[in-house]
C-alpha positions as CSV (number, residue, x, y, z in Angstrom):
1,M,0.0,0.0,0.0
2,K,1.3,3.5,-0.9
3,E,1.9,5.9,2.0
4,I,-1.3,7.8,2.8
5,N,-1.4,11.4,3.7
6,Y,-3.5,11.9,6.9
7,F,-5.6,14.7,5.3
8,M,-6.4,12.7,2.1
9,N,-8.4,9.6,1.7
10,E,-6.8,6.7,-0.1
11,L,-8.4,7.4,-3.4
12,Q,-7.4,11.1,-3.3
13,Q,-3.8,10.0,-2.4
14,C,-3.7,7.8,-5.5
15,Q,-5.0,10.6,-7.7
16,F,-2.5,13.0,-6.1
17,N,0.3,10.6,-7.1
18,I,-1.0,10.6,-10.7
19,L,-1.1,14.4,-10.7
20,K,2.5,14.5,-9.6
21,A,3.5,12.1,-12.4
22,F,1.6,14.4,-14.9
23,I,3.2,17.6,-13.7
24,S,6.7,16.0,-13.8
25,V,6.3,15.2,-17.5
26,C,4.8,18.7,-18.2
27,E,7.8,20.4,-16.5
28,K,10.3,18.2,-18.3
29,H,8.8,19.1,-21.7
30,N,8.0,22.8,-20.8
31,L,4.3,22.2,-21.3
32,T,1.7,24.6,-19.8
33,Y,-1.1,23.2,-17.6
34,F,-3.5,24.6,-15.1
35,L,-5.7,23.1,-12.4
36,V,-9.3,23.7,-13.5
37,G,-12.8,23.2,-12.2
38,G,-13.2,21.9,-8.7
39,T,-9.5,21.1,-8.4
40,A,-8.6,24.8,-8.9
41,L,-11.3,25.6,-6.4
42,G,-9.9,23.1,-3.9
43,A,-6.4,24.6,-4.4
44,V,-7.7,28.1,-3.6
45,R,-10.2,27.4,-0.9
46,H,-8.7,24.3,0.8
47,K,-5.1,24.3,-0.4
48,G,-5.8,20.8,-1.7
49,F,-8.7,18.6,-2.4
50,I,-12.2,19.7,-1.6
51,P,-12.8,17.2,1.2
52,W,-15.6,15.4,-0.5
53,D,-14.2,15.6,-4.1
54,D,-13.3,12.4,-5.9
55,D,-11.4,13.5,-9.0
56,I,-8.7,15.9,-10.3
57,D,-9.1,18.1,-13.4
58,V,-6.4,19.8,-15.3
59,G,-6.4,21.9,-18.5
60,M,-3.8,22.6,-21.2
61,P,-3.7,25.0,-24.1
62,R,-4.6,22.9,-27.2
63,E,-1.0,23.0,-28.6
64,D,0.5,21.6,-25.4
65,F,-2.4,19.1,-25.0
66,E,-1.6,17.7,-28.4
67,K,2.1,17.4,-27.5
68,Y,1.4,15.8,-24.1
69,I,-0.8,13.0,-25.4
70,L,2.1,11.7,-27.5
71,L,4.4,11.3,-24.5
72,Q,3.4,7.8,-23.4
73,K,7.1,6.8,-23.6
74,E,7.8,9.1,-20.6
75,Y,5.8,6.6,-18.4
76,E,7.7,3.5,-19.5
77,G,8.3,1.3,-16.5
78,T,5.3,2.8,-14.6
79,P,1.6,1.9,-14.5
80,Y,0.6,5.2,-15.9
81,F,-1.3,5.3,-19.2
82,I,-2.4,8.3,-21.3
83,Q,-5.9,7.3,-22.4
84,T,-7.4,8.9,-25.5
85,Y,-9.8,7.6,-28.1
86,K,-6.7,6.9,-30.2
87,S,-4.8,4.9,-27.5
88,D,-7.8,3.1,-26.1
89,P,-10.5,2.3,-28.8
90,R,-13.4,1.9,-26.3
91,F,-12.8,5.3,-24.7
92,I,-15.4,7.7,-26.0
93,Y,-14.2,11.2,-25.1
94,N,-12.2,13.9,-26.9
95,Y,-10.2,14.8,-23.8
96,A,-7.7,12.6,-22.1
97,K,-7.2,10.8,-18.9
98,L,-3.9,9.7,-17.2
99,R,-4.7,6.3,-15.6
100,D,-2.9,4.2,-13.0
101,S,-3.3,0.8,-14.6
102,S,-2.3,-1.0,-11.3
103,T,-5.6,0.2,-9.7
104,T,-9.3,-0.2,-10.4
105,F,-12.1,2.3,-10.5
106,V,-15.0,1.1,-12.6
107,E,-17.5,3.9,-13.1
108,N,-21.2,2.8,-13.2
109,Y,-21.8,4.2,-16.6
110,Y,-18.8,2.5,-18.2
111,A,-18.8,-0.9,-16.4
112,A,-19.5,-2.7,-19.7
113,F,-16.7,-1.0,-21.6
114,Q,-13.5,-3.1,-22.2
115,M,-11.1,-0.2,-21.7
116,N,-8.6,0.9,-19.1
117,H,-10.4,1.3,-15.8
118,G,-7.5,2.5,-13.6
119,V,-7.9,5.5,-11.2
120,W,-7.4,8.6,-13.3
121,I,-7.1,12.4,-13.6
122,D,-8.9,14.3,-16.4
123,I,-6.9,16.3,-18.9
124,F,-8.8,18.9,-20.9
125,P,-7.7,20.9,-24.0
126,I,-8.4,24.6,-23.7
127,D,-9.5,26.0,-27.1
128,G,-10.5,29.2,-28.8
129,T,-14.1,30.2,-29.3
130,P,-16.1,32.0,-32.0
131,K,-15.6,35.7,-32.4
132,N,-19.1,36.5,-31.2
133,T,-18.7,34.7,-27.9
134,K,-18.4,37.9,-25.9
135,N,-21.6,39.4,-27.3
136,N,-23.6,36.2,-27.6
137,P,-22.6,33.8,-24.8
138,K,-25.9,31.9,-25.2
139,A,-25.0,30.9,-28.7
140,F,-21.6,29.6,-27.4
141,G,-23.5,27.6,-24.7
142,K,-25.6,26.0,-27.5
143,K,-22.5,25.1,-29.5
144,V,-21.0,23.4,-26.4
145,L,-24.2,21.5,-25.6
146,W,-24.3,20.2,-29.2
147,T,-20.7,19.2,-29.0
148,W,-21.6,17.0,-25.9
149,V,-24.5,15.5,-27.9
150,Q,-22.0,14.4,-30.5
151,V,-19.7,13.0,-27.8
152,Y,-22.5,11.0,-26.1
153,L,-23.6,9.5,-29.5
154,E,-20.4,7.6,-29.3
155,Y,-21.4,5.9,-26.1
156,L,-23.3,2.9,-27.6
157,C,-20.6,2.3,-30.2
158,G,-18.2,1.9,-27.4
159,L,-20.0,-1.2,-26.0
160,F,-18.2,-3.5,-28.5
161,R,-16.5,-6.3,-26.5
162,K,-14.2,-9.2,-27.2
163,F,-16.0,-12.4,-26.4
164,S,-15.1,-14.3,-23.3
165,A,-16.4,-17.7,-22.2
166,R,-17.1,-16.3,-18.8
167,T,-19.2,-13.4,-20.0
168,F,-20.4,-14.8,-23.4
169,F,-24.1,-13.8,-23.2
170,K,-23.3,-10.4,-21.8
171,D,-20.8,-9.8,-24.6
172,L,-23.3,-11.0,-27.2
173,G,-26.0,-8.7,-26.1
174,L,-23.8,-5.7,-25.8
175,N,-22.3,-6.3,-29.2
176,I,-25.7,-6.5,-30.8
177,V,-26.6,-3.1,-29.3
178,A,-23.2,-1.7,-30.4
179,C,-23.7,-2.9,-34.0
180,L,-27.0,-1.0,-34.2
181,F,-25.0,2.2,-33.7
182,F,-21.7,1.2,-35.3
183,W,-22.2,3.5,-38.3
184,T,-22.2,6.6,-36.2
185,N,-18.5,6.3,-35.3
186,V,-16.7,4.1,-37.9
187,G,-13.0,4.7,-37.6
188,H,-13.8,7.2,-34.7
189,Y,-15.4,9.4,-37.3
190,R,-17.5,11.2,-34.7
191,N,-14.5,11.8,-32.4
192,K,-12.6,13.2,-35.3
193,M,-15.5,15.4,-36.2
194,V,-15.7,16.8,-32.6
195,D,-11.9,17.3,-32.7
196,K,-12.2,19.3,-35.9
197,K,-14.9,21.5,-34.3
198,L,-12.9,22.1,-31.1
199,K,-9.7,23.1,-33.1
200,K,-11.5,25.4,-35.4
201,Y,-10.9,28.5,-33.4
202,S,-7.2,29.3,-32.6
203,Y,-6.1,29.4,-29.0
204,K,-3.6,32.1,-29.8
205,D,-6.0,34.4,-31.8
206,S,-9.3,34.1,-29.8
207,E,-10.6,36.8,-27.6
208,Y,-12.3,34.2,-25.4
209,L,-10.9,30.7,-24.5
210,A,-12.9,27.7,-23.2
211,N,-12.8,24.2,-21.9
212,W,-15.4,23.1,-24.4
213,L,-15.6,19.7,-22.7
214,G,-16.0,21.0,-19.2
215,T,-19.0,20.4,-17.0
216,N,-20.3,23.9,-17.0
217,P,-21.0,24.5,-20.7
218,K,-22.7,27.8,-20.3
219,K,-19.9,29.3,-18.2
220,E,-16.7,27.8,-19.6
221,A,-16.0,30.7,-22.1
222,M,-13.4,33.0,-20.4
223,P,-11.7,36.2,-21.5
224,R,-8.3,35.2,-22.7
225,E,-6.5,37.1,-20.0
226,V,-7.9,34.6,-17.5
227,Y,-5.7,31.9,-19.1
228,D,-2.9,34.2,-20.5
229,G,-0.2,32.8,-18.2
230,V,-0.3,31.0,-14.9
231,S,-0.4,31.8,-11.3
232,K,1.1,29.6,-8.6
233,G,-0.9,27.9,-6.0
234,V,-0.6,25.1,-3.5
235,F,-2.3,21.7,-3.7
236,E,-1.7,19.3,-0.8
237,G,1.7,20.9,-0.1
238,M,2.8,20.9,-3.7
239,E,3.3,24.0,-5.9
240,V,0.9,23.9,-8.9
241,N,-0.3,26.1,-11.7
242,L,-3.6,27.9,-11.7
243,P,-5.2,30.0,-14.4
244,K,-3.5,33.4,-14.5
245,D,-6.6,35.2,-13.1
246,Y,-7.9,32.4,-11.0
247,D,-10.2,34.7,-9.0
248,R,-12.0,35.7,-12.1
249,Y,-12.0,32.2,-13.4
250,L,-13.6,30.7,-10.2
251,T,-16.0,33.6,-9.9
252,L,-17.3,33.1,-13.4
253,L,-17.7,29.4,-12.8
254,Y,-19.0,29.3,-9.2
255,G,-20.0,32.8,-8.1
256,D,-19.1,33.1,-4.4
257,Y,-16.6,30.3,-4.5
258,M,-15.2,30.7,-1.0
259,T,-18.5,29.7,0.5
260,P,-18.9,25.9,0.6
261,P,-22.2,24.4,-0.5
262,P,-24.7,23.1,2.1
263,A,-23.9,19.8,3.7
264,N,-26.5,17.9,1.6
265,K,-24.5,18.8,-1.5
266,Q,-21.1,18.0,-0.2
267,E,-20.6,14.7,-2.1
268,G,-18.5,13.3,-5.0
269,H,-20.1,12.7,-8.4
270,H,-18.3,9.6,-9.6
271,H,-20.1,6.4,-8.6
272,H,-18.5,3.0,-9.2
273,K,-19.2,-0.7,-9.5
274,G,-15.7,-1.6,-8.4
275,L,-12.9,0.2,-6.5
276,D,-9.6,-1.4,-5.6
277,L,-6.4,0.6,-5.2
278,N,-4.2,-2.5,-4.8
279,K,-5.4,-4.5,-7.8
280,S,-5.2,-3.9,-11.6
281,Y,-8.5,-3.3,-13.4
282,I,-7.6,-6.3,-15.6
283,E,-7.5,-8.7,-12.6
284,Y,-10.5,-7.1,-11.0
285,R,-12.7,-7.4,-14.2
286,K,-11.8,-11.0,-14.5
287,E,-12.6,-11.8,-10.9
288,H,-16.0,-10.0,-11.0
289,R,-16.9,-10.9,-14.6
290,L,-17.3,-7.3,-15.8
C-alpha cells in the first residue's frame, strides 16, 4: 500500500500521485497546464482537495495538450497510461485521462466497456471560441451542448466487446446493441468530427478561451486574460499552476466560490461498481466478470 497522507483519503492520495506524475512530465517538456474546475477551487479554498471531491481536473492549451498525449514513452516502466480515443479504442471522449493501470475504479456508466479502468485524472484541452462569444454567450452555450450531444452519441458504439467464455451472453447482447449504432463512429469518425470543431478556433488568436468539454457548458468561455499565463498555488503541499486570473475564473464558474455548498450537496459525483487501489483493473474485471 502506498503511504497515505493523513488529510487525504486513499483514493485522493492515489489521484495525487497521478497528478505528480503528470506535472513532472509537463515540466520536463516545458508544457503549460492549469488546475481547473473543482480542483482549482480546492487549491484556492482548501489548499488541496475539496474534502468530498473524488477527481482531479487539469487543462492545457490545445497545442500543449496535443504534445502531451504523444508522450506515453515518458511513463515507460510505470503503471501510468495516457488514455485517449486513439490509444484506447473503447474510450469515447475527446479529452484525455492519465490512468494508473495498477488500480481499479469502474464507473457505473462504463462498467460494460472493455477499456482501461484504472484510477485517473482528467486532462482537458483549452481551445479558442467563435468571435461573437463575448456578445452572444448563449450561442456559445448551445454550441457546447451540441458538442456534448456528439460525444454521447459515441457511447453505444463503445459497447463493443471481445467475447469471453465467462461473459459470453453479456458480450453477445452488448455487441448487438453496439452494432446497431456502429455506423455513427466508424473509424472514430464522430470523435474526429468533434476534434475538428474544437480546433476550429485558434487558442492564440481568440478573444475568449474555453474548456469546451467541461461540466459547466454555459460558463466555460473565459476572456483570454484569464488563461494568459499561470499563477502559482498550493495543492496538498505541492506548488501547482492555476489560471492566471484564477479569482475571475472561479467567480465566473461558481460565483461566491469561497463559501462551501450546504452539507447535503457535499458529495462526489463519480459512482462506481468496483474500486480497488491495490489491484489492476484487468484482474478485477476477470474476478468480477465485468
